[in-house]
C-alpha positions in Angstrom: -15.9 29.1 -27.6 -14.4 26.9 -24.8 -16.9 25.1 -22.6 -16.9 26.9 -19.2 -16.3 25.1 -15.9 -19.5 24.9 -14.0 -17.9 23.6 -10.7 -15.1 21.4 -9.4 -15.8 18.2 -7.5 -13.5 16.0 -5.4 -13.0 12.4 -6.6 -12.3 9.8 -3.9 -9.3 7.6 -4.5 -7.3 5.2 -2.3 -7.7 1.8 -0.7 -10.7 0.6 1.3 -9.8 0.4 5.0 -11.3 -3.0 5.4 -9.5 -4.2 2.3 -6.2 -2.9 3.6 -6.6 -4.6 6.9 -7.5 -7.9 5.1 -4.5 -7.7 2.9 -2.2 -7.0 5.8 -3.5 -9.6 8.2 -5.1 -12.5 6.4 -2.0 -14.6 5.8 -0.1 -13.8 9.0 -0.5 -15.9 12.1 -0.9 -14.6 15.7 2.6 -15.8 16.5 4.1 -14.2 13.5 2.5 -10.9 14.5 4.2 -11.3 17.9 7.5 -11.9 16.1 7.0 -8.6 14.2 6.7 -6.7 17.5 9.7 -8.4 19.0 11.6 -7.6 15.8 10.7 -3.9 16.2 12.1 -3.9 19.8 15.3 -5.6 18.7 15.8 -3.1 15.8 15.4 -0.3 18.4 17.9 -1.9 20.7 20.4 -2.3 17.9 19.9 1.3 16.8 20.7 2.4 20.4 23.8 0.2 20.5 25.1 1.4 17.2 24.6 5.0 18.2 27.4 4.7 20.7 30.5 2.5 21.2 29.5 -1.0 20.3 31.5 -4.2 20.5 31.0 -6.4 17.4 31.2 -10.2 17.1 33.2 -12.0 14.4 30.4 -11.4 11.9 30.3 -7.6 12.5 27.1 -7.6 14.4 26.5 -6.1 17.9 27.9 -8.6 20.5 26.1 -7.6 23.7 22.4 -6.9 24.3 22.7 -7.1 28.1 20.2 -4.8 29.9 17.7 -4.7 27.0 14.3 -6.3 27.8 11.2 -7.2 25.9 8.1 -8.4 27.7 5.0 -9.9 26.0 1.8 -10.3 28.1 -1.4 -12.0 27.0 -4.7 -11.6 28.8 -8.4 -11.8 28.1 -8.6 -8.0 27.8 -5.4 -7.1 26.1 -2.1 -8.0 24.4 0.8 -5.9 25.4 4.5 -5.6 24.4 6.8 -3.5 26.6 10.5 -2.8 26.0 13.3 -0.6 27.2 15.2 -0.5 24.0 15.1 3.0 22.6 11.7 4.8 22.5 10.3 6.7 19.5 11.6 10.1 18.5 9.1 12.7 17.1 10.1 12.3 13.5 9.8 8.5 13.6 6.5 8.6 15.4 4.9 11.2 13.2 6.3 10.3 9.8 7.3 6.7 9.7 6.1 4.3 12.4 2.5 3.9 11.1 3.1 4.4 7.4 2.4 1.2 5.5 5.4 -0.2 3.6 7.7 2.6 4.4 11.0 0.8 3.9 13.1 0.4 7.1 16.6 1.9 7.2 17.8 0.1 10.4 21.5 -0.9 10.0 21.6 -4.7 10.2 17.9 -4.7 10.7 15.5 -7.6 10.9 12.4 -5.5 10.0 12.5 -4.2 6.4 9.2 -3.9 4.7 7.5 -1.3 7.0 4.6 -3.6 7.6 5.2 -5.3 10.9 3.9 -2.8 13.4 0.7 -1.9 11.6 -0.3 -5.4 10.6 0.4 -6.8 14.1 -1.9 -4.2 15.7 -4.6 -4.8 13.2 -4.3 -8.5 13.5 -4.8 -8.5 17.3 -7.7 -6.1 17.9 -9.3 -2.7 17.2 -8.2 -0.4 20.1 -4.7 0.7 20.7 -2.6 2.6 23.2 1.1 3.7 22.9 3.3 5.1 25.6 6.9 5.7 24.6 9.8 7.6 26.1 13.2 8.0 24.5 14.9 9.5 27.5 14.5 13.0 26.2 10.8 13.4 25.6 7.7 11.1 26.1 4.6 10.5 23.9 1.2 9.0 24.6 -1.6 8.3 22.2 -4.8 6.3 21.8 -6.3 5.3 18.5 -8.5 2.7 16.9 -8.5 0.5 13.8 -10.4 3.1 11.7 -7.6 5.6 12.2 -4.8 3.0 11.8 -6.2 1.9 8.5 -6.9 5.4 7.2 -4.6 8.0 5.7 -5.4 10.9 8.1 -3.1 11.9 11.0 -4.1 11.3 14.6 -2.9 13.1 17.7 -0.2 12.1 20.2 0.3 14.0 23.5 3.9 15.1 24.4 5.2 14.8 28.0 8.3 15.5 29.9 10.7 12.5 29.8 11.1 10.2 32.9 14.7 9.8 31.8 14.2 6.1 31.1 13.7 4.5 27.7 10.4 2.7 27.2 7.9 1.7 24.6 4.6 0.1 25.5 1.9 -1.0 23.0 -1.4 -2.3 24.4 -4.1 -3.8 22.1 -7.6 -4.2 23.5 -10.9 -5.2 22.0 -9.2 -8.5 21.1 -10.8 -10.3 18.1 -12.6 -13.4 19.1 -10.5 -15.8 17.0 -7.3 -14.3 18.4 -8.6 -14.7 21.9 -9.5 -18.3 21.3 -6.1 -19.0 20.0 -4.0 -17.3 22.7 -5.8 -19.0 25.6 -4.9 -22.4 24.3 -2.1 -23.8 26.4 -0.6 -25.8 23.6 -0.5 -22.7 21.5 1.3 -20.9 24.3 3.8 -23.7 24.8 4.6 -23.8 21.1 5.0 -20.0 21.1 7.6 -20.3 23.9 9.5 -22.9 21.8 9.4 -20.8 18.6 10.6 -17.6 20.4 13.4 -19.5 22.1 14.6 -20.8 18.7 14.0 -17.7 16.6 15.7 -15.2 18.9 18.3 -17.6 20.4 21.3 -15.6 19.3 20.0 -12.3 20.8 19.2 -14.1 24.0 22.7 -15.6 24.1 24.0 -12.1 23.7 22.1 -10.9 26.7 18.7 -9.8 25.5 15.9 -10.7 28.0 12.6 -11.8 26.6 9.7 -12.5 29.0 6.4 -14.1 28.0 3.4 -14.2 30.3 0.0 -15.7 29.8 -2.8 -14.7 32.2 -5.0 -17.6 31.1 -2.7 -20.2 32.5 -0.9 -18.1 35.1 2.3 -18.8 33.3 5.3 -16.5 33.1 8.5 -17.5 31.3 11.9 -16.0 30.8 12.9 -17.4 27.5 16.0 -19.5 27.2 17.9 -19.7 23.9 17.4 -23.0 22.0 19.9 -23.2 19.2 22.7 -25.9 18.7 26.4 -25.0 18.6 29.2 -26.9 16.9 31.5 -29.2 18.8 35.1 -28.2 19.0 36.8 -31.0 20.8 36.5 -33.8 18.3 38.4 -35.6 15.5 36.3 -33.8 13.0 37.3 -30.1 12.6 34.3 -27.8 12.0 34.0 -26.5 8.4 34.1 -22.7 7.9 33.2 -21.3 4.6 32.9 -17.5 4.1 31.2 -16.2 0.9 29.9 -13.0 -0.5 26.9 -13.2 -2.9 24.8 -10.3 -4.1 26.4 -7.9 -1.7 25.6 -10.1 1.4 28.2 -11.6 3.6 27.6 -15.4 4.2 29.3 -17.5 6.8 28.8 -21.2 6.8 29.8 -23.3 9.8 29.2 -27.0 9.9 30.2 -29.9 12.1 29.1 -32.1 15.0 26.4 -31.0 17.4 28.3 -29.8 20.5 26.6 -32.5 22.7 26.7 -35.4 20.2 29.1 -38.3 20.9 29.9 -41.5 19.1 29.8 -45.1 20.4 33.6 -45.4 19.9 34.1 -42.5 22.3 33.6 -44.9 25.2 34.5 -42.5 28.0 32.0 -39.8 27.0 29.5 -41.6 24.8 25.9 -41.2 25.9 23.1 -42.7 23.9 20.5 -41.1 26.2 21.9 -37.6 25.4 22.0 -38.3 21.7 18.4 -39.3 21.7 17.5 -35.8 22.9 19.3 -34.2 20.0 17.6 -35.7 17.0 15.3 -32.8 16.3 18.3 -30.4 16.0 20.2 -32.0 13.1 20.2 -30.4 9.7 20.5 -26.9 8.1 20.0 -23.6 9.9 19.6 -20.2 8.1 20.0 -17.0 10.1 19.6 -13.4 8.8 21.3 -10.7 10.9 21.1 -12.9 14.0 17.4 -13.8 13.5 16.9 -17.5 12.9 14.7 -18.0 9.9 14.8 -21.8 9.3 15.8 -24.5 11.8 17.0 -28.1 11.4 15.9 -28.4 7.8 16.6 -31.4 5.6 14.2 -30.1 2.9 15.2 -30.2 -0.8 14.2 -26.6 -1.3 16.9 -25.6 1.2 19.7 -27.5 -0.5 19.4 -30.9 1.1 19.3 -33.3 -1.8 19.2 -36.8 -0.4 17.2 -38.9 2.1 18.3 -38.6 5.7 20.6 -41.5 6.8 21.8 -42.3 10.2 25.4 -41.6 9.1 24.4 -37.9 9.1 23.5 -38.1 12.8 25.0 -35.2 14.7 25.3 -33.0 11.6 24.6 -29.3 12.1 25.2 -26.7 9.4 24.6 -23.0 10.3 24.4 -20.5 7.4 24.5 -16.8 8.5 23.5 -14.0 6.2 24.9 -10.6 7.3 24.1 -7.2 5.7 23.7 -3.6 6.8 20.9 -3.4 4.2 18.2 -5.8 5.4 16.5 -5.5 2.0 19.2 -7.8 0.6 18.2 -10.6 2.9 16.7 -13.8 1.2 13.6 -13.9 3.5 9.9 -13.5 2.8 7.9 -10.5 4.1 6.9 -12.4 7.3 10.6 -13.3 7.9 9.4 -16.9 8.6 10.8 -18.5 5.4 13.5 -18.1 2.8 12.9 -17.0 -0.7 14.5 -20.0 -2.2 13.9 -18.9 -5.8 15.9 -15.7 -5.4 19.2 -15.1 -7.0 21.1 -15.0 -3.8 19.9 -18.3 -2.4 20.1 -20.1 -5.8 23.8 -19.4 -5.9 24.3 -20.7 -2.4 22.0 -23.7 -2.5 24.4 -26.1 -4.3 27.2 -25.5 -1.9 25.4 -27.1 1.1 25.0 -30.8 0.2 28.7 -31.3 -0.5 29.4 -30.1 3.0 27.0 -32.8 4.4 28.6 -35.5 2.2 32.0 -34.5 3.5 30.7 -34.8 7.0 29.3 -38.2 6.4 32.4 -39.6 4.7 34.8 -38.1 7.3 32.8 -39.4 10.3 32.7 -42.9 8.9 36.5 -42.8 8.8 37.1 -41.0 12.1 34.5 -42.8 14.1 34.2 -46.3 12.6 31.4 -48.6 13.6 32.5 -51.3 16.0 31.4 -54.2 13.8 30.2 -54.7 10.3 26.8 -55.9 11.6 26.3 -52.6 13.4 27.0 -49.8 10.9 24.2 -47.6 12.2 24.3 -46.3 15.8 21.5 -47.3 18.0 20.5 -43.7 18.5 20.0 -43.0 14.8 17.5 -40.2 14.0 15.8 -42.5 11.4 17.2 -45.9 11.0 15.8 -49.2 9.7 16.1 -51.9 12.4 14.8 -55.4 12.8 11.4 -55.7 14.6 11.6 -55.3 18.3 10.6 -57.9 20.8 7.2 -56.3 20.9 6.5 -56.6 17.2 7.7 -60.2 17.2 5.3 -61.0 20.0 2.4 -59.5 18.1 3.2 -61.7 15.1 3.6 -64.9 17.2 0.2 -64.6 18.8 -1.9 -64.4 15.6 -3.1 -68.0 15.8 -6.4 -67.1 17.5 -7.0 -64.2 15.2 -5.5 -60.7 15.5 -6.3 -59.1 18.8 -8.3 -62.0 20.2 -6.6 -61.9 23.6 -8.2 -59.0 25.5 -5.9 -59.4 28.4 -2.9 -58.4 26.2 -3.9 -55.1 24.8 -0.3 -54.0 24.3 3.2 -55.4 24.8 5.3 -54.5 27.9 8.9 -54.9 26.7 9.2 -51.8 24.5 12.3 -49.8 25.2 11.4 -46.9 22.9 9.4 -44.4 24.9 9.3 -41.4 22.6 8.0 -41.2 19.0 11.2 -39.6 17.8 13.0 -42.8 18.7 10.7 -45.2 16.9 12.2 -46.7 13.7 9.0 -48.5 12.7 5.8 -46.8 11.6 4.1 -47.6 14.9 5.8 -48.8 18.1 5.5 -52.3 19.3 3.4 -51.3 22.3 0.8 -49.6 20.2 -2.7 -50.8 21.3 -4.3 -53.6 19.4 -8.1 -53.7 18.8 -11.0 -56.1 18.4 -11.2 -55.3 14.7 -9.2 -57.9 12.7 -8.6 -55.6 9.7 -7.4 -52.6 11.7 -5.4 -54.9 13.9 -3.7 -56.3 10.9 -2.8 -52.8 9.7 -1.3 -52.1 13.2 0.8 -55.2 13.3 2.1 -54.5 9.8 2.9 -50.9 10.8 4.8 -52.1 13.9 7.1 -54.1 11.6 7.5 -51.5 8.7 10.8 -49.6 8.9 10.2 -45.9 8.0 13.7 -45.5 6.5 13.4 -48.4 4.0 9.7 -47.9 2.9 8.5 -44.3 3.5 6.0 -44.3 0.6 4.5 -47.6 1.7 4.5 -46.3 5.2 2.6 -43.2 4.1 -0.2 -45.3 2.5 -0.4 -47.5 5.5 -0.6 -44.6 7.9 -3.4 -43.1 6.0 -5.3 -46.4 6.0 -4.9 -46.7 9.8 -6.1 -43.1 10.3 -9.2 -43.6 8.2 -10.1 -47.0 9.5 -9.6 -46.1 13.1 -11.6 -42.8 12.7 -14.4 -44.5 10.8 -14.7 -47.2 13.5 -14.7 -44.5 16.2 -17.5 -42.6 14.4 -19.6 -45.7 14.1 -18.9 -46.8 17.7 -20.0 -43.4 19.1 -23.1 -43.2 16.9 -21.9 -40.1 15.1 -22.2 -41.2 11.5 -25.2 -39.0 10.8 -23.8 -36.1 12.8 -20.6 -36.1 10.6 -22.8 -36.0 7.5 -25.0 -33.2 8.8 -22.0 -31.2 9.7 -20.4 -31.5 6.3 -23.5 -30.5 4.3 -23.9 -27.5 6.6 -20.5 -26.2 5.6 -19.8 -24.1 2.5 -17.9 -27.1 0.9 -20.8 -29.4 1.5 -23.3 -26.9 0.1 -21.3 -26.5 -3.0 -22.0 -30.2 -3.7 -25.6 -29.2 -4.4 -26.8 -32.8 -3.6 -30.4 -33.7 -3.1 -31.5 -35.3 0.2 -31.6 -38.7 -1.5 -28.0 -38.3 -2.7 -26.9 -37.2 0.7 -28.6 -40.3 2.2 -26.9 -42.6 -0.2 -23.5 -40.9 0.1 -21.1 -42.2 2.8 -18.5 -40.2 4.7 -14.8 -39.9 4.0 -11.7 -39.0 5.9 -11.9 -35.3 5.2 -15.5 -35.1 6.3 -14.7 -36.9 9.6 -11.7 -34.7 10.4 -13.7 -31.6 9.5 -16.3 -32.6 12.1 -13.6 -33.4 14.7 -12.0 -29.9 14.3 -15.1 -28.1 15.6 -14.6 -26.9 19.2 -18.0 -28.2 20.2 -17.1 -31.7 18.9 -13.8 -31.7 20.7 -15.4 -30.8 24.0 -18.1 -33.4 23.6 -16.0 -36.3 22.3 -12.7 -35.9 24.2 -12.1 -35.8 27.9 -11.0 -32.5 29.6 -7.4 -33.8 30.2 -6.8 -34.9 26.6 -8.8 -32.4 24.5 -6.0 -29.8 24.0 -3.5 -32.4 22.8 -6.0 -34.2 20.6 -7.3 -30.9 19.1 -3.8 -30.1 17.9 -3.3 -33.6 16.6 -6.6 -33.4 14.7 -5.5 -30.1 13.1 -2.2 -31.7 12.0 -4.1 -34.7 10.6 -6.3 -32.4 8.5 -3.2 -30.6 7.1 -1.4 -33.8 6.3 -4.2 -35.9 4.7 -3.7 -34.1 1.3 0.0 -35.1 1.3 -0.9 -38.7 2.2 -3.5 -38.7 -0.5 -0.8 -37.6 -3.0 1.2 -40.7 -2.3 -1.9 -43.0 -2.6 -2.8 -41.4 -6.0 0.8 -41.4 -7.3 1.4 -37.7 -7.4 3.6 -37.3 -4.4 6.7 -39.1 -3.0 7.7 -39.2 0.7 11.0 -39.5 2.4 11.4 -41.0 5.8 11.8 -37.7 7.5 8.5 -36.4 6.3 6.7 -39.6 7.1 8.1 -39.6 10.7 7.1 -36.0 11.2 3.6 -36.7 10.1 3.4 -39.9 12.2 4.6 -38.1 15.3 2.1 -35.2 14.9 -1.0 -37.4 14.4 0.1 -40.2 16.8 -1.9 -38.8 19.8 -5.1 -39.0 17.7 -4.4 -42.5 16.4 -3.7 -43.8 19.9 -6.9 -42.3 21.3 -9.1 -43.6 18.5 -7.7 -47.2 18.8 -7.5 -47.2 22.6 -11.2 -46.1 23.0 -12.2 -49.3 21.2 -11.7 -51.4 24.2 -14.7 -50.2 26.2 
C-alpha cells in the first residue's frame, strides 16, 4: 500500500532581501551608482534617436544628442535624477526595469547587465518615487527597499500623458554614510571631473548634463573633458581599424591637439604644455562611454616606463558594437576586463604605436641641442637640482634646518606638483628635526624618473617620520594607541594591557586614527580639513604599495611614484609645516 499524503506544505526558497542588497551595493561607490543612472538616461536617449531618422558618426554611432538633458540633484533629504530622454513604456516598467540581471537589449547600449537601476536605488536610500512620461502615457509609483529587494509586484498608477517625455527618480531616507559622502565638497568636485571625462563624447554631441549640490549651493553644467588629436603637425595621426570577437575597434593616436614642440617657435607654449601632462596616454571607450583615461599601466598594454619623449602622446581606442554584451568592461563599467579574449588580442598592438610616435617625433621635432634632449615641460623628467635644492645643500654647515629665518627657499619656479621632477620641490618646508630635514633635502635632489624605487622608500620614510613627530608634538601618542585597540583589527591582536603598553605605534595605526572624522575636525583647521582628509585617505591606500617596495615585493615606475607623491603631498606639507610653532 502506498503511503497516503497527509497534507502539502510550502517550502520557502529564494534569496534573502538583505543579502541581495548587500551583494548588489557593497562594492559599488556612490559615484558609480550615479554613473549607472546617467547610463540609463543615455540608453533611453539613444533608443529614442534610433527609433527615427538618426545621423551617425564615422563609427556608426548616433551623432547628435542635442535637446536631451540629464539633471542630478543632491540634497540632505533626497537624491534625484531627471531626464527628458524617452520615458518608460508599460512593458518595460512592469516586466524589465526592476528585474535584477535582466540582460539589456539596447542597441549600442552602455548598460548591459540589468543591475544598474536597482543597485543604484538600493545604494542611496530606502524610499523611492518614480514619475515617468513617454509622451503617450504617464506612470507614477512609490515604493521602498523591501519591495525593491523582493520578488512580489508593486503598483504603479497610470495617468494621461502631458505630451512631454520625462523620467524622474527620487530617493529619500538617504543612508547616513551616503549623506556624509555627498556633502563633502571635494567629493563633489571630483564627481564633476569624472562625469566630464566619462561622458565627454555624449556632451560633445549635444547631451546636456547638469549637476547640483544643495550642500554647497553649487550648480554646474558639465563641460566635456577629453583630448583630441592634433591634425596640423608634421606627424600624421595613426588610424588603425580592427575587428575582434565581433567588435569593431578604431585606434587613433597622435599628438594632443594643444601640444607643441620647442622647435615650433611661432606657436610653442611651455605654459600650455604644462597643463596637458595629465592627459597623455591610452584611452579606452566603449560605445562612446569613456572607461579608462590617460593610462600608462602595463595591464592596458603600456609596457615601458614613461619617458619625456612620449610627451604629447594620446592614443584613443574605441570599441563599437550593437551588442553591449561583447564589450570588454566590468559590470560597473569602470574598468576593462583585461584578461578577456578580446582585450588580450588587442593589447600587444598598442605599445608599437607609442614607440612609432616616440621615434617619429625625435626625427620630426629634433631637440635644439644635444645637451637638451628632454623638453623643459616633460611630464616626468630627470633634471639637475634646482637653485632651491642647491641652496639647501649649501647651508648645511650649521646643521640641517638650523636657520629658522629660512624655512623655505624663494626661487622655485615649479608651482604645481605635476611639474616637479624631484621627489619633493626645492621650496618644501624644512624642520627643526635633523633626521627629517635630512630626508627632505635628499628628496628635493632625488629625480623621480631615474630612481623611482628609491623615491618610494624615501617617501614612505618621510611620511612616517613626519607623522610620528606630529603625533608626539600634539601629545596624541596614547590616543592613537587607544583608537587602534578599540578597532576590530586591534582587538584581533588579543594583547594584554602590558603588551599594549610596551608596544609602540606604526604608520598604519597613525593613519587609521587620522581618518576618523572626529580626529580630522579636532586636529586640522576648518579651511584645510577637507583637503587633508582626502590626502589622509590616499596615504592609507598607498602605504601597502610603499611597503611592498621596502620589503622587496613590489617595483615602482616614476609615474606611479609621482601620482602617490601628488596625492599625499598636502598631508606631508601640513605635518612638516606645523612643526615650526
